[in-house]
ZAVEXRO-811886 format. One record per residue: x, y, z of N, C-alpha, C in turn; residue in one letter. Coordinates in Angstrom, 2 decimals, padded with zeros to 5 digits. Atoms other than C-alpha are relative to their C-alpha. Layout:
residues N
   neast  nnorth     nup  caeast canorth    caup   ceast  cnorth     cup res
       X       Y       Z       X       Y       Z       X       Y       Z   a
...
This chain:
residues 315
   neast  nnorth     nup  caeast canorth    caup   ceast  cnorth     cup res
 -001.13 -000.65  000.66  053.33 -011.25  203.87 -000.09 -000.12 -001.52   m
  000.14  000.21  001.45  052.70 -012.77  200.43 -001.02  000.94 -000.58   t
  001.05 -000.90  000.48  049.47 -010.79  200.11  000.47  001.45 -000.02   r
 -000.51 -001.36 -000.08  051.24 -007.61  201.18  000.92  000.29 -001.16   l
 -000.93 -000.20  001.11  053.99 -008.06  198.63 -000.74  000.10 -001.33   l
  000.78 -000.04  001.23  051.44 -008.76  195.91 -000.70  001.34 -000.15   a
  000.69 -001.29  000.02  049.52 -005.64  196.85  000.96  001.13 -000.35   a
 -001.01 -001.03  000.29  052.69 -003.54  196.79  000.41 -000.03 -001.46   l
 -000.36  000.12  001.42  053.58 -004.89  193.35 -001.09  000.59 -000.88   c
  001.12 -000.53  000.76  050.10 -004.04  192.08 -000.01  001.51  000.01   l
 -000.05 -001.45 -000.12  050.40 -000.49  193.38  001.12  000.57 -000.86   v
 -001.14 -000.48  000.79  053.80 -000.11  191.75 -000.31 -000.02 -001.49   a
  000.34  000.10  001.41  052.54 -001.34  188.41 -001.00  001.07 -000.39   v
  001.01 -001.01  000.28  049.50  000.93  188.60  000.61  001.38 -000.07   s
 -000.64 -001.31 -000.02  051.70  003.89  189.44  000.79  000.24 -001.27   s
 -000.79 -000.14  001.22  054.00  003.21  186.52 -000.89  000.24 -001.20   l
  000.88 -000.13  001.15  051.06  002.94  184.19 -000.86  001.23  000.06   a
  000.79 -001.21 -000.13  049.45  006.08  185.49 -001.46 -000.29  000.26   g
  001.39  000.37 -000.21  046.27  004.18  186.32 -000.49  000.55  001.34   a
  000.63 -000.42 -001.24  043.85  005.43  188.94 -001.25 -000.85  000.17   q
  001.11  000.94 -000.12  041.67  002.42  189.79 -001.22  000.62  000.67   p
  001.23 -000.50 -000.59  038.05  003.23  190.48 -000.47  001.31 -000.58   g
  000.38 -001.29  000.58  038.11  006.58  188.72 -000.35 -000.18 -001.47   k
  000.40  000.15  001.40  036.23  006.79  185.43  000.86  000.86 -000.93   p
 -000.70 -000.74  001.05  037.92  007.95  182.23 -001.03  000.76 -000.81   v
  000.90 -000.81  000.82  036.22  010.80  180.40  000.51  000.00 -001.43   r
 -000.36 -000.01  001.41  036.24  010.38  176.63 -000.81  001.09 -000.70   m
  000.65 -001.11  000.68  035.46  013.65  174.88 -000.31 -000.37 -001.45   l
  000.36  000.12  001.41  033.67  013.65  171.54 -000.41  001.40 -000.45   v
  000.21 -001.39  000.43  033.60  016.89  169.56 -001.27  000.25 -000.78   g
  001.24 -000.15  000.75  030.18  016.34  168.05 -001.17 -000.47  000.86   y
  001.19  000.35 -000.76  026.61  015.86  169.24 -000.24 -001.51  000.04   a
  000.34  001.41 -000.12  025.31  012.50  170.39 -000.80 -000.44 -001.21   a
  000.72  000.53  001.15  024.10  010.33  167.53  000.73  000.19 -001.31   g
 -000.78 -000.21  001.21  026.65  011.59  164.99  000.96 -001.16 -000.24   g
 -000.89  001.09  000.36  029.17  009.38  163.23  001.11 -000.25  001.00   g
 -001.10  000.15 -000.95  032.09  010.04  165.59 -000.51 -000.50  001.35   a
  000.58  000.41 -001.27  029.84  009.63  168.63 -000.35 -001.48 -000.01   d
  000.38  001.41  000.11  028.49  006.27  167.42  001.23 -000.90  000.10   i
 -001.21  000.81  000.01  031.98  004.92  166.78  000.72  000.04  001.34   l
 -000.61 -000.10 -001.34  033.28  006.20  170.13 -000.73 -000.89  000.98   a
  000.81  000.80 -000.93  030.42  004.52  171.97  000.13 -001.50 -000.28   r
 -000.21  001.41  000.31  031.12  001.24  170.18  001.28 -000.53  000.66   l
 -001.29  000.47 -000.51  034.73  001.06  171.35  000.18  000.26  001.49   v
 -000.23 -000.41 -001.39  034.46  002.73  174.79 -000.21 -001.11  001.02   a
  000.19  001.05 -001.02  032.96 -000.20  176.78  001.11 -001.05 -000.01   p
 -001.06  001.01  000.11  035.54 -002.67  175.47  001.34  000.54  000.49   k
 -001.24 -000.61 -000.46  038.40 -000.25  176.09 -000.03  000.14  001.52   l
  000.13 -000.11 -001.45  037.08  000.35  179.59  000.26 -001.33  000.69   g
 -000.25  001.34 -000.56  037.09 -003.39  180.26  001.49 -000.31 -000.01   e
 -001.43  000.29  000.13  040.66 -003.67  179.01  000.83  000.80  001.01   a
 -000.73 -000.86 -000.94  041.78 -000.79  181.24 -000.41 -000.24  001.45   l
  000.51  000.20 -001.35  039.72 -001.89  184.22 -000.60  001.27  000.58   g
  000.59 -001.26 -000.42  038.08  001.54  184.36 -001.18  000.35 -000.90   q
  001.15 -000.41  000.78  034.71  002.85  183.27  000.37  001.19 -000.88   q
 -000.21 -001.13  000.91  034.78  005.16  180.25 -001.35  000.68 -000.25   i
  001.23 -000.77  000.14  032.16  007.90  180.12  000.15  000.95 -001.19   v
 -000.03 -000.89  001.16  031.42  009.68  176.83 -000.50  001.39  000.40   i
  000.35 -001.39 -000.30  031.32  013.48  177.15 -000.06  000.78 -001.31   d
  000.17 -000.72  001.26  029.88  015.20  174.06  000.18  001.49  000.20   n
 -000.25 -001.44 -000.05  031.27  018.71  173.59  000.08  000.55 -001.42   r
  000.00 -000.46  001.39  030.20  019.84  170.11  000.35  001.47 -000.13   p
 -000.27 -001.41  000.27  031.32  023.08  168.52  001.27  000.21 -000.79   g
 -001.15 -000.43  000.80  033.65  024.58  165.90  000.83 -001.16 -000.53   a
 -000.71  001.10  000.64  034.52  021.31  164.21  000.92 -000.78  000.91   g
 -000.80  000.77 -000.94  035.90  019.68  167.34  000.98  000.83  000.82   g
 -000.99 -000.81 -000.73  038.00  022.62  168.57 -000.42  000.27  001.43   t
  000.47 -000.17 -001.39  035.80  023.05  171.66  000.49 -001.17  000.85   v
 -000.43  001.19 -000.74  036.51  019.48  172.75  001.53 -000.05  000.14   a
 -001.47  000.00 -000.06  040.21  019.79  171.88  000.50  001.01  001.02   a
 -000.39 -001.00 -000.98  040.43  022.96  173.98 -000.20 -000.49  001.42   g
  000.25  000.58 -001.32  038.89  021.16  176.96  001.09 -001.01  000.33   i
 -001.05  001.00 -000.21  041.38  018.32  176.52  001.31  000.67  000.37   l
 -001.28 -000.68 -000.23  044.33  020.72  176.40  000.09  000.57  001.40   a
  000.01 -000.58 -001.34  043.27  022.24  179.73 -000.17 -001.05  001.11   r
  000.23  001.07 -000.98  042.71  018.86  181.43  001.31 -000.48  000.61   s
 -001.19  000.55 -000.67  045.10  017.25  183.90  000.57 -001.16 -000.81   a
 -000.63  001.08  000.77  047.62  014.94  182.18  000.14 -001.28  000.82   p
 -000.02  001.16 -000.90  046.66  011.94  184.31 -000.62 -001.26 -000.61   d
  000.59  001.17  000.65  045.14  009.56  181.76 -001.49 -000.15  000.20   g
  001.43  000.08 -000.28  041.61  010.29  182.94 -000.86  000.81 -000.97   l
  000.74 -000.74  001.04  040.66  012.54  180.01  000.63 -000.31 -001.35   t
 -000.43  000.31  001.35  040.89  011.44  176.39 -000.94  000.71 -000.98   l
  000.84 -000.60  001.04  039.54  012.88  173.15 -000.04 -000.95 -001.18   y
  000.18  000.84  001.18  038.11  010.61  170.46 -000.21  000.96 -001.17   y
 -000.01 -001.07  001.00  038.98  012.93  167.60 -000.17 -000.53 -001.42   s
  000.01  000.31  001.42  038.41  013.00  163.88  000.94  000.96 -000.71   d
 -000.94 -000.81  000.77  040.23  014.81  161.07 -000.14  001.49  000.24   a
  000.14 -001.41 -000.33  038.86  018.14  162.31  001.18  000.52  000.79   g
 -001.16 -000.43 -000.80  041.85  018.20  164.66  001.17  000.41 -000.88   f
 -001.15 -000.31  000.86  044.34  018.24  161.78 -000.33  001.06 -001.05   v
  000.36 -001.04  000.96  042.36  020.58  159.52 -000.22  001.36  000.66   t
  000.31 -001.25 -000.70  041.46  023.20  162.15  001.14  001.02  000.01   s
 -001.07 -000.99 -000.03  044.93  024.79  162.41  000.13  000.83 -001.27   p
 -000.13 -000.73  001.25  044.76  025.80  158.76 -001.17  000.92 -000.31   g
  001.18 -000.79  000.37  041.26  027.30  158.73 -000.44  000.98  001.09   i
  000.31 -000.94 -001.07  041.01  029.05  162.11  001.19  000.93  000.23   f
 -001.09 -000.95 -000.24  043.01  032.22  162.71  000.65 -000.24  001.35   e
 -000.53  000.22 -001.33  043.40  031.36  166.38 -000.75 -001.14  000.66   k
  000.59  001.12 -000.73  042.81  028.17  168.35  000.23  000.18  001.50   l
 -000.18 -000.11 -001.46  042.34  027.90  172.14  001.02 -000.98  000.55   p
 -001.03  000.96 -000.41  045.25  025.46  172.24  001.03 -000.08 -001.11   y
 -001.03  000.27  000.99  048.47  024.58  170.47 -000.09 -001.49 -000.33   d
  000.22  001.41  000.33  047.80  021.31  168.57  001.23 -000.88  000.14   p
 -001.23  000.79 -000.14  051.43  020.25  168.86  000.50  000.02  001.45   v
 -000.58 -000.13 -001.34  052.56  021.57  172.25 -000.94 -000.43  001.12   a
  000.96  000.23 -001.08  049.35  021.02  174.24 -000.66 -001.37 -000.01   d
  000.75  001.25  000.15  048.12  017.65  173.00  000.91 -001.13 -000.48   i
 -000.80  001.18  000.32  049.63  014.16  172.81 -000.85 -001.07 -000.70   q
  000.70  001.12  000.65  048.37  011.65  170.21  000.31 -001.31  000.72   p
 -000.14  001.27 -000.71  047.82  008.21  171.75  000.03 -001.17 -000.97   v
  000.07  001.10  000.97  046.76  005.84  168.97 -001.03  000.32 -001.06   a
  001.01 -000.12  001.05  044.91  005.71  165.69 -001.02 -001.11  000.18   n
  001.08  000.97 -000.18  041.56  003.94  165.76 -000.48 -000.55 -001.34   v
  000.59  000.45  001.26  040.15  003.83  162.25  000.11  001.09 -001.06   a
  000.05 -000.94  001.12  039.89  005.48  158.85 -001.39 -000.06 -000.60   a
  001.34 -000.08  000.57  036.54  006.66  157.51  000.10  000.70 -001.35   l
 -000.14 -000.62  001.33  036.67  007.24  153.74 -001.12  000.99 -000.30   p
  001.02 -000.89  000.55  034.86  010.09  152.08 -000.49 -000.61 -001.31   l
  000.55  000.51  001.26  032.66  009.41  149.07 -000.25  001.15 -000.97   a
  000.31 -000.91  001.10  032.58  011.32  145.79 -001.19 -000.61 -000.73   y
  001.22  000.53  000.59  029.04  010.88  144.51 -000.56  000.97 -001.03   s
  000.62 -000.83  001.03  027.16  012.14  141.45 -001.48 -000.35 -000.14   v
  001.40  000.27  000.34  023.53  012.44  140.40  000.01 -001.00 -001.16   h
  000.01  001.00  001.08  022.55  009.54  138.11  000.05  000.57 -001.41   p
 -000.03 -000.61  001.33  022.24  011.98  135.20  001.40  000.39 -000.46   s
 -001.38 -000.37  000.33  025.97  012.74  135.34  000.70 -001.19 -000.65   v
 -000.63  001.08  000.77  027.93  010.71  132.79  001.39 -000.33  000.53   a
 -001.28  000.42 -000.59  030.65  009.43  135.13 -000.29 -001.12  001.01   a
  000.20  001.14 -000.90  030.86  006.06  136.87  001.28 -000.41  000.71   a
 -001.29  000.33 -000.62  034.55  005.92  137.81  000.74  001.29  000.32   t
 -000.79 -001.20 -000.30  037.09  008.34  139.30  000.61  000.63 -001.25   p
 -000.63 -000.52  001.23  038.86  008.66  135.94 -001.02  000.72 -000.88   a
  001.04 -000.62  000.83  035.59  009.43  134.13 -000.45  001.32  000.61   e
  000.42 -001.24 -000.65  034.61  012.04  136.72  001.04  001.10 -000.21   m
 -001.06 -000.98  000.18  037.98  013.79  136.51  000.04  000.49 -001.44   i
 -000.02 -000.37  001.42  037.88  013.74  132.70 -001.17  000.93 -000.32   a
  001.17 -000.82  000.24  034.37  015.20  132.71  000.19  001.41  000.54   l
 -000.22 -001.32 -000.61  035.32  018.03  135.07  001.09  000.78 -000.74   l
 -001.07 -000.66  000.76  038.48  018.77  133.10 -000.52  000.56 -001.32   k
  000.51 -000.40  001.32  036.53  018.99  129.86 -000.95  001.20  000.08   a
  000.98 -001.10 -000.15  034.09  021.56  131.29  000.36  000.86  001.20   s
 -000.42 -000.84 -001.12  035.91  024.08  133.53 -001.13  000.92  000.47   p
  000.97 -000.88 -000.66  033.62  025.93  135.96 -001.47 -000.33 -000.32   d
  001.39  000.36  000.33  030.50  024.16  134.63 -000.70 -000.65  001.18   k
  000.63  000.82 -001.03  029.91  021.90  137.62  000.18  000.59  001.41   y
 -000.05 -000.34 -001.42  029.11  022.64  141.27  000.13 -001.30  000.80   n
 -000.02  001.17 -000.88  029.79  020.30  144.15 -000.37  000.43  001.41   y
  000.40 -000.30 -001.37  028.34  020.17  147.64  000.88 -000.71  001.01   g
 -000.75  000.60 -001.11  030.15  019.49  150.91 -000.70  000.36  001.30   s
  000.62 -000.32 -001.28  029.20  019.53  154.61  000.37  001.38  000.56   p
 -000.31 -001.34 -000.48  030.77  022.98  154.97  001.38  000.48 -000.38   g
 -001.29 -000.61  000.31  033.65  025.36  154.44  001.07 -000.48  000.98   i
 -001.12  000.41 -000.84  036.98  024.08  155.72 -000.06 -001.43  000.49   g
  000.07  001.41 -000.39  035.79  020.51  156.25  001.00 -000.80 -000.82   t
 -000.91  000.87  000.75  037.98  017.64  155.13 -000.55 -000.24 -001.40   l
  000.63  000.21  001.29  035.48  017.11  152.31  000.36  001.14 -000.95   h
 -000.35 -001.18  000.78  036.06  020.67  151.07  001.49 -000.03 -000.37   h
 -001.44  000.00  000.23  039.82  020.36  151.46  000.42 -001.11 -000.97   l
 -000.36  001.10  000.91  039.89  017.03  149.63 -000.20  000.41 -001.45   s
  000.21 -000.47  001.36  038.40  018.68  146.56  001.07  001.02 -000.39   m
 -001.07 -000.95  000.29  040.94  021.50  146.83  001.29 -000.75 -000.34   e
 -001.17  000.82  000.30  043.61  018.81  146.86 -000.11 -000.58 -001.40   l
  000.20  000.54  001.34  042.11  017.22  143.75  000.19  001.09 -001.05   m
 -000.15 -001.11  000.93  041.92  020.61  142.03  001.48  000.30 -000.21   k
 -001.43 -000.30  000.08  045.59  021.19  142.82  000.73 -001.06 -000.82   k
 -000.71  001.10  000.67  046.63  017.77  141.48 -000.44 -000.22 -001.44   q
  000.51  000.29  001.34  044.48  017.72  138.35 -000.24  001.24 -000.86   t
  000.28 -001.22  000.76  043.82  021.34  137.38 -001.47  000.21 -000.32   g
  001.43 -000.18  000.26  040.03  020.89  137.35 -000.50  001.27  000.69   i
  000.60 -001.20 -000.58  037.81  023.89  138.12 -001.48 -000.25  000.23   r
  001.39  000.22 -000.39  034.56  023.39  140.01 -000.36  001.01  001.08   v
  000.47 -000.99 -000.97  032.44  025.62  142.25 -000.52 -000.68  001.26   t
  000.39  000.58 -001.28  032.01  024.83  145.92 -001.33  000.57  000.48   h
  001.27 -000.38 -000.62  028.52  024.88  147.43 -000.02 -000.59  001.41   v
 -000.04  000.54 -001.37  028.88  024.56  151.22 -001.39 -000.13  000.62   p
  001.26  000.24 -000.72  026.02  023.09  153.25  000.30 -000.08  001.49   y
 -000.15  000.17 -001.44  025.42  022.84  156.98 -000.18 -001.47  000.34   k
  000.05  001.43 -000.25  026.16  019.14  157.16 -000.18 -000.79 -001.29   g
  000.07  000.88  001.17  026.11  016.15  154.83 -001.43 -000.26 -000.44   a
  001.38  000.36  000.34  022.36  015.47  154.98 -000.62  000.94 -001.03   a
  000.58 -000.87  001.02  021.23  018.62  153.12  000.73 -000.05 -001.34   p
 -000.74  000.14  001.26  024.01  018.16  150.56 -000.50 -001.22 -000.76   a
  000.50  001.21  000.65  022.80  014.63  149.84 -001.43  000.19 -000.51   l
  001.38 -000.27  000.42  019.19  015.83  149.68 -000.01  000.74 -001.33   t
 -000.06 -000.76  001.26  020.10  018.34  146.97  000.61 -000.82 -001.13   d
 -000.58  000.86  001.03  022.22  015.77  145.15 -001.07 -000.95 -000.54   l
  001.08  000.91  000.41  019.29  013.32  145.09 -001.03  000.75 -000.85   i
  000.99 -000.80  000.72  016.99  016.11  143.90  000.52  000.61 -001.29   g
 -000.56 -000.53  001.23  019.38  017.13  141.13  000.36  001.47  000.04   g
 -000.37 -001.41 -000.11  020.03  020.63  142.50  001.51  000.19 -000.16   q
 -001.44  000.00  000.22  023.76  019.81  142.48  000.37 -001.32 -000.67   i
 -000.35  001.23  000.70  025.51  017.26  140.25  000.99 -000.89  000.75   p
 -001.07  000.71 -000.68  028.27  016.24  142.67  000.02  000.37  001.47   l
 -000.12 -000.29 -001.43  028.72  015.93  146.43  001.09 -000.88  000.61   a
 -001.00  000.76 -000.74  031.42  014.82  148.84 -000.51 -000.11  001.43   i
  000.53  000.24 -001.33  030.13  013.23  152.04  000.72 -001.19  000.63   t
 -000.55  001.21 -000.59  030.95  010.40  154.42 -000.42 -001.18 -000.87   s
  000.33  001.18  000.80  031.01  007.00  152.75 -001.25 -000.68  000.53   s
  001.15  000.67 -000.61  028.42  005.67  155.20 -001.30  000.56 -000.56   t
  001.23 -000.64  000.47  025.76  008.19  154.19 -000.19 -000.21 -001.50   a
  000.11  000.10  001.46  026.52  008.01  150.47 -000.33 -001.41 -000.45   a
  000.25  001.39  000.42  026.60  004.22  150.17 -001.41 -000.44  000.33   l
  001.38  000.34 -000.35  023.25  003.96  151.94 -000.97  000.51 -001.06   a
  000.87 -000.57  001.04  021.67  006.22  149.30  000.24 -000.66 -001.36   q
 -000.34  000.58  001.30  023.48  004.54  146.43 -000.71 -001.34 -000.23   a
  000.65  001.31  000.16  021.82  001.18  147.11 -001.36  000.12 -000.65   t
  001.32 -000.20  000.58  018.49  002.64  146.05  000.07  000.59 -001.41   s
 -000.18 -000.57  001.32  019.96  004.13  142.87 -000.27  001.48 -000.08   g
  000.29 -001.43  000.00  019.21  007.69  143.96  001.24  000.83 -000.35   k
 -001.26 -000.64  000.36  022.89  008.62  143.58  000.97 -001.08 -000.45   i
 -001.04  000.95  000.40  026.01  007.00  142.15  001.29  000.38  000.70   r
 -001.29 -000.26 -000.65  029.15  006.72  144.27  001.10 -000.33 -001.01   v
 -001.05  000.16  001.01  032.03  007.27  141.87  001.26 -000.59  000.61   v
 -001.22  000.51 -000.63  034.83  006.60  144.33  000.10  000.38  001.45   g
 -000.26 -000.26 -001.41  036.00  006.49  147.92  001.44  000.46  000.17   l
 -001.34 -000.59 -000.17  039.03  008.33  149.28  000.94 -000.87  000.83   t
 -000.90  000.93 -000.70  040.53  005.27  150.99  001.15 -000.40 -000.91   s
 -001.17  000.40  000.80  043.86  003.86  149.85 -000.36 -001.05 -001.04   r
  000.44  001.07  000.89  042.08  000.91  148.27 -001.48 -000.27  000.24   e
  001.41  000.32 -000.17  038.61 -000.54  147.89 -000.25 -000.62  001.38   r
  000.31  000.51 -001.32  036.85 -001.44  151.12 -000.86 -001.25 -000.11   i
  000.67  001.30  000.04  035.45 -004.88  151.95 -001.52  000.11 -000.02   a
  001.46 -000.13 -000.07  031.93 -003.61  152.63 -000.60  000.56 -001.29   s
  000.49 -000.52  001.29  031.68 -002.02  149.15  001.05 -000.25 -001.07   a
 -001.08  000.32  000.96  034.10 -003.85  146.84 -000.29  000.47 -001.42   p
  000.37 -000.44  001.35  032.18 -002.65  143.78  000.34  001.46 -000.26   q
 -000.29 -001.43  000.14  033.13  000.98  144.45  001.52  000.21 -000.06   v
 -001.44 -000.24  000.17  036.54  002.15  143.23  000.55  000.94  001.06   a
 -000.70 -001.00 -000.81  039.07  004.00  145.33  000.35  001.15 -000.95   a
 -000.34 -001.14  000.84  039.69  007.52  144.03  001.41 -000.12 -000.54   m
 -001.39  000.17  000.43  043.36  006.56  143.81  000.13 -000.81 -001.27   a
 -000.04  000.76  001.25  042.48  004.27  140.91 -000.03  000.94 -001.20   e
  000.02 -000.98  001.08  041.84  007.36  138.82  001.01  001.11  000.17   g
 -000.99 -001.03 -000.32  044.31  009.64  140.56  000.98 -000.61  001.00   l
 -000.93  000.73 -000.86  047.27  007.65  141.93  000.50  000.84  001.18   p
 -000.49 -000.66 -001.21  048.21  008.53  145.50 -001.00  000.89  000.69   g
  001.00 -000.88 -000.60  045.01  010.43  146.23 -000.69 -000.73  001.15   f
  000.61  000.57 -001.22  043.98  009.61  149.83 -000.40  001.15  000.89   v
  000.46 -001.05 -000.90  041.89  011.78  152.12 -001.05 -000.58  000.95   a
  000.94  000.64 -000.92  040.33  009.69  154.87 -000.20  000.83  001.26   t
  000.30 -000.63 -001.28  038.64  011.04  157.96  000.51 -000.93  001.08   n
 -000.61  000.88 -000.99  041.00  009.45  160.46 -000.56  000.29  001.39   d
  000.51 -000.07 -001.36  039.75  008.75  163.97  001.11 -000.47  000.94   l
 -001.11  000.36 -000.87  042.25  008.71  166.81 -000.23  000.52  001.41   f
  000.09 -000.43 -001.39  042.67  009.08  170.56  001.10  001.00  000.30   l
 -000.95 -001.02 -000.43  044.37  012.15  172.03 -000.05  000.12  001.51   l
 -000.09 -000.24 -001.44  045.52  012.97  175.57  000.67  001.36  000.21   a
 -000.70 -001.26 -000.26  046.76  016.16  177.22  001.51 -000.20 -000.06   p
 -001.47  000.07 -000.01  050.46  016.88  176.69  000.46 -000.15  001.44   a
 -000.51  000.23 -001.34  052.50  015.74  179.67 -000.54 -001.25  000.65   g
  000.48  001.28 -000.52  050.54  012.54  180.19  001.18 -000.97  000.01   t
 -001.16  000.89 -000.07  053.12  009.98  181.39  000.04 -001.00 -001.15   p
 -000.16  000.90  001.14  054.52  007.85  178.59 -000.55 -001.39  000.30   a
  000.51  001.33 -000.37  053.62  004.68  180.50 -001.52 -000.05 -000.09   a
  001.46 -000.07  000.09  050.00  005.79  180.68 -000.45 -000.01 -001.45   t
  000.33 -000.05  001.42  049.87  006.64  176.99  000.18 -001.38 -000.64   v
 -000.27  001.32  000.56  051.42  003.27  176.12 -001.05 -001.01  000.46   s
  001.00  000.93 -000.55  048.98  001.42  178.38 -001.33  000.14 -000.74   r
  001.26 -000.25  000.70  045.96  003.02  176.73  000.10 -000.45 -001.45   i
 -000.20  000.36  001.40  047.38  002.53  173.24 -000.04 -001.51 -000.20   s
 -000.04  001.46  000.13  048.08 -001.16  173.77 -001.34 -000.64  000.33   q
  001.34  000.51 -000.32  044.69 -001.73  175.39 -000.93  000.18 -001.20   a
  000.82 -000.27  001.18  043.05 -000.14  172.36  000.36 -000.97 -001.12   l
 -000.43  000.94  001.03  045.11 -002.34  170.07 -000.69 -001.36  000.18   r
  000.67  001.27 -000.28  043.69 -005.42  171.77 -001.48  000.04 -000.31   g
  001.44 -000.16  000.26  040.14 -004.11  171.51 -000.27 -000.02 -001.50   v
  000.22 -000.10  001.45  040.45 -003.31  167.80  000.33 -001.30 -000.72   l
 -000.33  001.31  000.59  041.85 -006.79  167.16 -001.17 -000.96  000.08   a
  001.17  000.86 -000.14  038.50 -008.25  168.16 -000.86  000.09 -001.26   q
  000.74  000.03  001.26  036.58 -009.32  165.06 -001.35  000.70  000.11   k
  001.32 -000.61 -000.14  033.25 -008.16  166.43  000.09  001.52 -000.09   e
 -000.17 -001.45  000.07  034.58 -004.61  166.83  000.31  000.43 -001.43   i
 -000.37 -000.33  001.38  036.19 -004.57  163.38 -001.21 -000.10 -000.93   a
  001.17  000.20  000.86  032.98 -005.89  161.81 -001.03  001.11  000.19   d
  000.97 -001.06 -000.27  030.76 -003.32  163.52  000.50  001.32 -000.57   v
 -000.57 -001.22  000.56  033.12 -000.51  162.54 -000.16  000.01 -001.52   y
  000.10  000.08  001.45  033.15 -001.73  158.94 -001.45  000.21 -000.46   l
  001.41 -000.20  000.32  029.35 -001.81  158.95 -000.36  001.48  000.02   a
  000.21 -001.44 -000.07  029.52  001.90  159.82  000.82  000.75 -001.06   q
 -000.80 -000.61  001.05  031.88  002.49  156.90  001.42  000.33  000.41   g
 -001.33 -000.31 -000.51  035.02  002.75  159.03  000.91 -001.22 -000.05   a
 -000.98  001.08  000.09  038.16  000.67  158.50  000.90  000.07  001.22   i
 -000.87  000.03 -001.18  039.91 -000.32  161.74  001.45  000.09 -000.43   v
 -001.40 -000.22  000.38  043.50  000.90  161.52  000.77  000.50  001.22   e
 -000.74 -000.40 -001.20  045.45  000.89  164.79  001.42  000.40 -000.38   w
 -001.39 -000.43  000.10  048.70  002.83  164.85  000.45  000.37  001.40   l
 -000.52 -000.33 -001.31  050.89  003.15  167.92  000.33  001.48  000.14   g
 -000.19 -001.41 -000.35  051.83  006.40  169.61  000.99  000.72 -000.92   t
 -000.99 -000.66  000.84  054.95  007.18  167.59 -000.51  000.19 -001.42   e
  000.49 -000.09  001.38  053.31  006.43  164.25 -001.12  001.02 -000.13   e
  001.12 -000.93  000.12  050.11  008.33  164.93  000.44  001.43  000.26   v
 -000.51 -001.35 -000.25  052.03  011.30  166.33  000.63  000.57 -001.26   t
 -000.64 -000.46  001.24  054.09  011.51  163.15 -001.04  000.32 -001.06   a
  001.01 -000.23  001.02  051.00  011.23  160.97 -000.84  001.24  000.31   r
  000.78 -001.18 -000.38  049.03  013.83  162.92  000.78  001.27 -000.31   v
 -000.83 -001.17  000.29  051.92  016.30  162.67  000.09  000.24 -001.50   r
 -000.12 -000.11  001.46  052.31  015.58  158.97 -001.31  000.49 -000.62   r
  001.29 -000.42  000.54  048.58  015.98  158.30 -000.33  001.44  000.35   d
  000.21 -001.40 -000.36  048.43  019.27  160.19  000.73  000.90 -000.99   i
 -000.77 -000.80  000.95  051.17  020.63  157.96 -000.60 -000.08 -001.41   e
  000.56  000.22  001.34  049.59  019.15  154.81 -001.26  000.84 -000.22   r
  001.28 -000.69  000.18  046.10  020.58  155.31  000.11  001.50  000.28   w
 -000.20 -001.43 -000.26  047.32  023.89  156.75  000.57  000.69 -001.23   t
 -000.60 -000.55  001.21  049.46  024.50  153.68 -001.05  000.12 -001.10   t
  001.01 -000.01  001.06  046.61  023.59  151.34 -001.07  001.08  000.27   l
  001.05 -000.97 -000.34  044.02  025.72  153.20  000.48  001.43 -000.23   a
 -000.54 -001.34  000.17  046.28  028.77  153.16  000.22  000.34 -001.46   r
 -000.17 -000.22  001.44  047.12  028.35  149.48 -001.33  000.30 -000.67   e
  001.33 -000.17  000.61  043.40  028.14  148.68 -000.78  001.15  000.63   a
  000.67 -001.11 -000.67  042.51  031.00  151.03 -001.26 -000.40  000.75   g
  001.18  000.50 -000.70  040.05  028.89  153.02  000.05  000.39  001.47   i
  000.11 -000.40 -001.40  038.92  030.29  156.38 -001.33 -000.47  000.56   k
  001.24  000.41 -000.66  036.34  029.01  158.85 -000.95  001.16  000.11   a
  001.03 -001.03 -000.10  033.07  030.90  158.94 -000.99 -000.32  001.10   q
């Protein structure tokens, strides 16, 4: 009888939490295997699976800046068995695509924030700027003289510069590339004087002196690169991090969402996870469901307004 009662209690708890023991959880990633988001997802997935008592399987669905993966998530059953390890592409897409295969507010439920990945503003060593303030002053003094490279039109990197242009009045010409690697190659070669890429890629090149990282778009300096200023030091309030967060289909039971969110919180509290993330240039930053939902909604509005004002459309 004792065993029966215990079993019944376990079933009740599992039902409330929306768990389905034995069934694997599919974690979508909107980019190809080996990319930054994929690496970070694969670092946290095993630990999260242990915490949930369920295997987590990474499912790479690249395409259209993450909108392919988000569309799959929106069409998935709201049972806690499908999650999306998303990046900022989710909050920038509504402003640059005329039509999405999902409603980012009505069809998708934010679960928790995972980390923040700063962008890096870098210059060729020949450029006379070593700090955010010096870079802004240089660009202000020479309107339309300088070009800058980014991983592509409508990316957070592109939008971050549009935000800076709006806040400072600088005028620079955008040179979109198909990814960060070719932009950095041209920056190293001197074909462009300025580039905006992930901090991970830029800091790796800066150690050799091939480029100079002027500033990172995090709120403050990061522990893995304390010598590099935050862009906010030269432009107060300027923050444009590539946030990484978990999403679930709308309609997923609140108990299930809470269970996953709290399990993730425990995983991210582990020093080994935080250290590995930091080594990849990402700052662990857990936010619960209510907080991350508010931030996602706010960021969608922020970047949509900016993209439309600047006339930016996906190509």
